[in-house]
Structures are given as structure tokens and as C-alpha cells.
C-alpha positions as CSV (number, residue, x, y, z in Angstrom):
1,M,129.4,133.5,39.9
2,A,132.1,131.4,41.3
3,V,131.4,127.9,42.6
4,E,132.3,127.0,46.3
5,M,133.9,123.7,46.9
6,T,136.0,122.1,49.6
7,L,139.6,121.3,48.8
8,L,138.9,117.6,49.5
9,R,136.0,117.5,46.9
10,F,138.3,119.3,44.4
11,E,141.0,116.8,45.0
12,E,138.5,114.1,44.4
13,L,137.6,115.6,41.0
14,V,141.3,115.7,40.0
15,A,141.7,112.0,41.0
16,D,138.5,111.2,39.0
17,A,139.9,113.1,35.9
18,L,143.3,111.2,36.3
19,D,141.3,107.9,36.4
20,Q,139.8,108.9,33.0
21,V,143.2,109.0,31.2
22,P,143.4,106.0,28.9
23,A,145.6,103.2,30.3
24,Q,148.2,103.4,27.5
25,F,148.8,107.1,28.4
26,A,148.7,106.7,32.1
27,E,151.2,103.9,31.8
28,A,153.5,106.0,29.6
29,M,153.6,108.9,32.1
30,D,157.0,108.7,33.7
31,N,158.5,110.6,36.8
32,V,155.5,113.1,37.1
33,V,153.3,114.0,40.0
34,V,150.0,115.9,40.0
35,L,149.4,118.5,42.8
36,V,146.5,120.6,43.7
37,E,147.2,124.2,44.9
38,D,144.9,127.1,45.5
39,R,146.6,129.5,43.1
40,N,149.8,130.1,41.2
41,P,151.4,133.1,43.0
42,E,153.3,134.3,39.8
43,E,150.2,133.9,37.4
44,P,147.2,133.9,39.7
45,E,144.7,133.4,36.9
46,I,146.0,130.2,35.2
47,L,144.2,127.0,35.7
48,G,147.1,124.6,35.5
49,L,150.8,124.4,34.9
50,Y,153.3,121.8,33.8
51,H,156.8,122.1,35.1
52,G,159.4,119.6,34.0
53,I,161.1,118.0,31.0
54,A,158.5,116.6,28.5
55,L,159.0,113.0,27.5
56,T,159.8,114.1,24.0
57,E,162.7,116.1,25.3
58,R,164.3,113.5,27.6
59,M,167.7,112.4,26.3
60,A,169.7,109.3,27.2
61,D,171.3,111.2,30.2
62,Y,167.9,111.8,31.7
63,G,167.9,110.4,35.3
64,G,168.3,111.3,38.9
65,V,166.0,114.3,38.6
66,L,163.0,115.2,40.7
67,P,159.6,114.3,39.3
68,D,158.0,116.6,36.8
69,Q,155.1,118.6,38.3
70,I,151.5,119.1,37.2
71,F,149.7,121.8,39.2
72,I,146.0,122.2,39.0
73,Y,144.8,125.4,40.6
74,R,141.6,125.2,42.5
75,E,140.6,128.9,43.0
76,P,140.9,130.1,39.4
77,I,139.0,127.0,38.2
78,L,136.2,127.6,40.7
79,A,136.1,131.3,39.8
80,I,135.3,130.6,36.1
81,C,132.7,128.1,36.8
82,D,128.9,128.5,37.6
83,T,127.9,124.9,38.6
84,D,129.6,121.9,40.0
85,D,129.2,120.2,36.6
86,D,131.3,123.1,35.1
87,V,134.0,122.4,37.6
88,V,134.0,118.7,36.8
89,E,134.3,119.6,33.0
90,E,137.1,122.3,33.6
91,V,139.1,119.9,35.8
92,V,139.2,117.3,33.1
93,I,140.1,119.6,30.4
94,T,142.8,121.1,32.7
95,V,144.2,117.8,33.7
96,V,144.3,116.6,30.1
97,H,145.9,119.8,28.9
98,E,148.7,119.6,31.4
99,I,149.3,115.9,30.8
100,A,149.6,116.7,27.2
101,H,152.5,119.0,28.0
102,H,154.2,116.1,29.6
103,F,154.0,114.2,26.3
104,G,155.4,117.3,24.5
105,I,152.2,118.6,23.0
106,D,152.3,122.5,22.9
107,D,149.5,124.9,23.5
108,A,148.8,125.6,19.8
109,K,148.3,122.0,19.0
110,L,146.1,121.6,22.2
111,H,144.0,124.5,21.0
112,E,143.6,122.9,17.6
113,L,142.5,119.7,19.2
114,G,140.0,121.5,21.4
115,W,141.8,121.1,24.7
116,G,142.9,124.7,25.0
């Protein structure tokens, strides 16, 4: 059974998850913005998406580009959770997962590390 939660509360959970990112990683994040949206129109079941150029792929000519985007999708996360505590946990997992992509970590490695 899906959890019901206001957009404002969900955004607070995303902000809380970002606050849990260790300082050395938060400081290393570069030219990236985290956005909350209801759902990805092209892949409505995904929980999050990283769109950009990972730090490991940026070359000397990188510059003058719009920020990378990390999307956290509220409706699919709420749909797979049974309690508010489940939502908190899934938001943290999703935020960490997408930030890892910003650092060039692929899905296979994330699954291996337990952040799939």
C-alpha cells in the first residue's frame, strides 16, 4: 500500500538525505542540482535519475555547461513504500545512488555495494 505524503514533506526528506552526505563528498560535488519531480514521463517507474557528465568523464575543456541534474521521483518512491520510515530509507538510498552516478559509479558497482 502506497504512502501518502505532501510534496513539501517529501522535499524535506530529500534535503535531509543530502545533509547526510559526508562533507568530503558534498564538497566534491560540482555543477549539479538535485530536483524533486512527481514522475519521469519516459520511465514512470524509476525512482531517480542522474543526467549529466560524471566527474570522472569531465575533461579539461569542461566548462560553460548547465548543471548536471539529479531527479528524485516522489510518486514511484511513495508507491513502493508501506510506511513513512520506508520512505525515509528509500529517499536516502535513491539520493546516494544518484550522487554516486555523479561521481562516475555505475549501477553494477552500486548493486555490489548494496546501494542498488
